[in-house]
C-alpha positions as CSV (number, residue, x, y, z in Angstrom):
1,X,21.3,37.6,21.3
2,X,18.9,40.5,21.1
3,X,18.2,41.5,17.6
4,X,17.0,44.9,18.5
5,X,20.4,45.6,20.1
6,X,21.8,45.5,16.6
7,X,22.8,49.2,15.8
8,X,20.8,49.7,12.6
9,X,17.7,47.8,14.1
10,X,18.0,49.8,17.4
11,X,18.3,53.1,15.4
12,X,15.1,52.2,13.5
13,X,13.3,51.2,16.7
14,X,14.3,54.4,18.5
15,X,13.2,56.5,15.4
16,X,9.7,54.8,15.7
17,X,9.7,55.7,19.4
18,X,10.5,59.2,18.6
19,X,7.6,59.4,16.2
20,X,5.2,58.1,18.7
21,X,6.3,60.4,21.3
22,X,6.1,63.4,18.7
23,X,2.5,62.3,17.8
24,X,1.6,62.0,21.4
25,X,2.9,65.6,22.1
26,X,1.1,66.8,19.0
27,X,-2.3,65.4,20.2
28,X,-1.7,66.1,24.0
29,X,-3.5,69.6,23.8
30,X,-6.6,68.0,22.4
31,X,-6.6,64.5,23.7
32,X,-4.8,64.8,27.1
33,X,-4.3,61.4,28.7
34,X,-5.6,59.7,25.6
35,X,-2.8,61.2,23.5
36,X,-0.5,58.1,23.6
37,X,-3.4,55.9,22.6
38,X,-4.2,58.1,19.6
39,X,-0.5,58.2,18.7
40,X,-0.3,54.4,18.6
41,X,-3.4,54.2,16.4
42,X,-2.1,57.0,14.1
43,X,1.3,55.3,13.7
44,X,-0.3,52.0,12.9
45,X,-2.4,53.7,10.3
46,X,0.6,55.6,8.8
47,X,2.6,52.4,8.5
48,X,-0.3,50.4,7.0
49,X,-1.0,53.3,4.5
50,X,2.6,53.2,3.3
51,X,2.3,49.3,2.8
52,X,-0.9,49.7,0.7
53,X,1.2,49.0,-2.5
54,X,2.4,45.8,-0.8
55,X,-1.2,44.8,-0.1
56,X,-2.2,45.6,-3.5
57,X,0.5,43.3,-4.9
58,X,-0.8,40.5,-2.8
59,X,-4.3,40.9,-3.8
60,X,-3.3,40.9,-7.5
61,X,-1.4,37.8,-6.9
62,X,-4.3,36.2,-5.2
63,X,-6.6,37.1,-8.1
64,X,-4.1,35.7,-10.7
65,X,-4.0,32.4,-8.8
66,X,-7.8,32.1,-8.9
67,X,-7.9,32.9,-12.5
68,X,-5.2,30.4,-13.5
69,X,-6.5,27.6,-11.3
70,X,-8.8,26.1,-13.7
71,X,-6.1,26.0,-16.4
72,X,-3.6,24.6,-13.9
73,X,-6.0,21.9,-13.0
74,X,-6.4,21.0,-16.7
75,X,-2.7,20.9,-17.2
76,X,-2.5,18.5,-14.2
77,X,-5.1,16.2,-15.5
78,X,-3.6,16.0,-18.9
79,X,0.1,15.6,-17.9
80,X,-0.2,13.9,-14.5
81,X,1.7,11.0,-15.7
82,X,4.5,13.1,-17.1
83,X,5.8,15.5,-14.3
84,X,8.6,17.0,-16.3
85,X,6.2,17.9,-19.1
86,X,3.7,19.2,-16.5
87,X,6.3,21.4,-15.0
88,X,7.2,22.8,-18.5
89,X,3.6,23.5,-19.4
90,X,2.9,25.1,-16.0
91,X,5.9,27.5,-16.4
92,X,4.7,28.2,-20.1
93,X,1.3,29.1,-18.8
94,X,2.7,31.4,-16.2
95,X,5.0,33.0,-18.8
96,X,2.0,33.4,-21.1
97,X,0.1,35.2,-18.4
98,X,3.1,37.3,-17.4
99,X,2.7,35.9,-14.0
100,X,4.8,34.1,-11.3
101,X,4.0,31.2,-9.0
102,X,5.8,33.1,-6.3
103,X,3.8,36.4,-6.9
104,X,2.7,37.7,-3.5
105,X,5.3,35.9,-1.5
106,X,8.0,38.5,-1.7
107,X,5.6,41.4,-0.8
108,X,4.5,39.5,2.3
109,X,8.1,39.0,3.2
110,X,8.9,42.7,2.7
111,X,6.0,43.6,5.0
112,X,7.0,41.4,7.9
113,X,10.0,43.4,8.9
114,X,8.2,46.7,9.1
115,X,5.3,45.3,11.0
116,X,7.6,43.5,13.4
117,X,9.6,46.7,14.1
118,X,6.4,48.5,15.1
119,X,5.0,45.7,17.2
120,X,8.4,45.4,19.0
121,X,8.0,49.1,19.9
122,X,4.9,48.3,22.0
123,X,6.3,45.2,23.8
124,X,9.8,46.4,24.8
125,X,10.3,47.9,28.2
126,X,13.7,49.3,27.0
127,X,14.2,51.1,23.7
128,X,17.8,51.8,22.7
129,X,19.0,51.9,26.2
130,X,16.3,54.1,27.8
131,X,12.9,53.1,29.4
132,X,9.9,52.9,27.1
133,X,7.8,55.7,28.5
134,X,5.1,54.7,26.1
135,X,4.2,51.7,28.4
136,X,3.7,53.9,31.3
137,X,0.9,55.7,29.6
138,X,-2.9,54.9,30.2
139,X,-6.0,54.1,28.3
140,X,-9.2,54.5,30.5
141,X,-6.8,54.2,33.5
142,X,-5.2,51.0,32.3
143,X,-1.4,51.2,31.9
144,X,-0.4,50.5,28.3
145,X,2.3,48.2,29.6
146,X,-0.2,45.9,31.4
147,X,-1.3,42.6,29.9
148,X,-4.6,40.9,30.3
149,X,-2.8,38.0,31.9
150,X,-1.2,40.1,34.4
151,X,-4.6,41.7,35.2
152,X,-6.3,38.3,35.5
153,X,-3.6,37.1,38.0
154,X,-3.6,40.1,40.1
155,X,-7.3,40.4,40.3
156,X,-7.4,43.8,38.5
157,X,-10.2,42.9,36.1
158,X,-11.9,46.3,36.4
159,X,-11.6,48.4,34.4
160,X,-8.7,46.7,32.7
161,X,-10.4,43.3,32.2
162,X,-13.5,45.1,30.7
163,X,-11.3,47.1,28.3
164,X,-9.5,44.0,27.2
165,X,-12.9,42.1,26.7
166,X,-13.9,44.9,24.3
167,X,-10.7,44.6,22.3
168,X,-11.0,40.7,22.2
169,X,-14.5,41.2,20.9
170,X,-13.4,43.5,18.3
171,X,-10.6,41.1,17.2
172,X,-12.8,38.1,17.3
173,X,-15.4,39.9,15.0
174,X,-12.7,40.8,12.6
175,X,-11.4,37.3,12.7
176,X,-14.8,35.8,12.1
177,X,-15.5,38.0,9.2
178,X,-11.9,37.2,7.6
179,X,-12.7,33.5,8.0
180,X,-16.0,33.7,6.3
181,X,-14.6,35.5,3.5
182,X,-11.7,33.1,3.1
183,X,-14.2,30.2,3.1
184,X,-16.3,31.9,0.4
185,X,-13.3,32.6,-1.7
186,X,-11.8,29.3,-1.5
187,X,-11.0,27.6,-4.7
188,X,-12.7,24.4,-5.6
189,X,-10.7,21.4,-4.7
190,X,-10.7,18.1,-6.8
191,X,-11.8,15.1,-5.0
192,X,-8.3,13.6,-5.0
193,X,-7.2,16.7,-3.0
194,X,-10.0,16.4,-0.4
195,X,-7.4,16.3,2.5
196,X,-6.1,19.5,1.4
197,X,-9.5,21.1,1.6
198,X,-9.8,19.9,5.2
199,X,-6.5,21.4,5.9
200,X,-7.6,24.7,4.3
201,X,-10.8,24.8,6.6
202,X,-8.6,24.2,9.7
203,X,-6.2,26.9,8.7
204,X,-9.1,29.3,8.2
205,X,-9.3,29.5,12.1
206,X,-5.9,31.1,12.3
207,X,-7.1,34.6,12.5
208,X,-8.6,33.8,15.9
209,X,-5.0,33.1,17.3
210,X,-4.6,36.9,17.3
211,X,-7.2,37.1,20.0
212,X,-5.4,34.5,22.1
213,X,-2.0,36.3,21.6
214,X,-3.4,39.5,22.5
215,X,-4.1,38.3,26.1
216,X,-0.3,37.8,26.6
217,X,1.0,41.2,25.3
218,X,0.9,44.7,26.8
219,X,-2.2,46.8,26.2
220,X,-0.2,49.0,23.8
221,X,0.5,45.9,21.6
222,X,-3.1,44.7,21.8
223,X,-4.3,48.1,20.6
224,X,-1.9,47.9,17.8
225,X,-3.2,44.3,16.9
226,X,-6.8,45.6,16.9
227,X,-6.0,48.5,14.6
228,X,-3.7,46.5,12.2
229,X,-6.1,43.5,11.9
230,X,-9.1,45.8,11.2
231,X,-7.1,47.6,8.7
232,X,-6.0,44.4,6.9
233,X,-9.8,43.2,6.7
234,X,-10.9,46.6,5.1
235,X,-7.9,46.8,2.9
236,X,-8.4,43.4,1.4
237,X,-12.1,44.0,0.8
238,X,-11.5,47.3,-0.8
239,X,-8.6,46.0,-3.0
240,X,-10.4,43.0,-4.2
241,X,-13.2,45.2,-5.3
242,X,-10.8,47.3,-7.3
243,X,-8.4,44.6,-8.7
244,X,-10.4,41.5,-9.1
245,X,-12.0,41.5,-12.6
246,X,-13.6,38.5,-14.5
247,X,-11.8,38.0,-17.6
248,X,-11.2,35.4,-20.1
249,X,-7.7,34.1,-20.6
250,X,-6.0,35.4,-23.6
251,X,-5.7,33.3,-26.7
252,X,-2.1,32.6,-26.1
253,X,-2.9,31.1,-22.8
254,X,-5.7,28.9,-24.3
255,X,-3.2,27.6,-26.8
256,X,-0.8,26.7,-24.2
257,X,-3.3,24.9,-22.1
258,X,-4.7,23.0,-25.2
259,X,-1.3,22.0,-26.6
């Protein structure tokens, strides 16, 4: 079953397609053959701009988890032999802080359908029953519907292969910076949870999967991935600077932990 054939989703996908075509026509007088490329980048930026509140919610939730981590660890040490009481005290702590253990999860789930829709626009050859003309456009002479894997298998590594290598290098650089930031911001892990720390270090390599994935998708989708991953990195850095604040827990929280 093709989920994008479902009428409401097909309508949204076709609407996104119309937006890209409109942007391409808008930039055509000044950008010429590069108008479709600019349209893809602009659409990605517009979508990510609309999702800034979602990103802010995730960053706030991330900061809350970091701030509450020492108190949660204290509760775990104190009540480790009494799980029901530990659960009760944990929920009391979140209530005192006006926080939720699930904060940040719902915004991430809300963001996924939007980004999936935009991404689908760049990998589907047919949109709402008509050919996806977007994929026939070019970037430096390379069709936007061509993947790196196709270029490698057909021997067309110039200029397409060189263009892809530039995109891979940008994505790898973003992934490396993201991984370093994640490791630097990782919360201290108790000795008893050392295996989890190892898992966390292993998961820190996940951003590099984007580079591998980009080799299998059309150039239009790879361009989208470059734009959205770079945006995510910059957005997280800026939002953390704005929303992360060093603060002492309120007296109510300290009392809840101590009791």
